[in-house]
C-alpha positions, 0 to 999 in steps of 0.5 A: 593115671594107670589102667585101673583093675576092676573095683570091688563088686561083691556086695552080698556078704555071702558072696564075699571072697573073704570077710575082709572084702566088706572093708573095701570101697569103690576107690578112684583109679590108682595114681602112677606114683607112690605117694610116700616115695614122692614125699621122701624122694625115694624110688619104687619098683611096682605100685599097689592100691589100698582098696579101703582108702585108695592110697597108692604105695610101692610094692614089697620089692621096692626099698620102702615097701609103703603099701605094706606099711600102710596096711600095717599102720591103718589095718586096711586089709586088701590091696590090688596091683596098680600096674597096667595090665595086672589084675589081682588083689591081696588080703594081708590078714588071710594071705590070699590072692584074688583075681577078677572073675565073672561075678567079682573078685575070686579067691585064688586057691593053691592046689 
């Protein structure tokens, strides 16, 4: 298993960094493989974890892009990096990145 990034901790709807965080749950630590790549015998570059169901998939730099495919197929909106030492999340519908802050995940606004 890889080192887990912080789990969603914002519970008050008013404190959510975007409305889609209401769909996230406290998922188990991510796997250290792309589940779908293993099933089909493909390679991956980096791993991402769905924060709705916990599925681990490969990134968009990987040939099969399973994390994004999972989000499109299921409507699960938010992923986080499953790479050791990386602590960020991404909301597909809002196209916004997040990093952990002292009170939970915080939106990264471009200036």
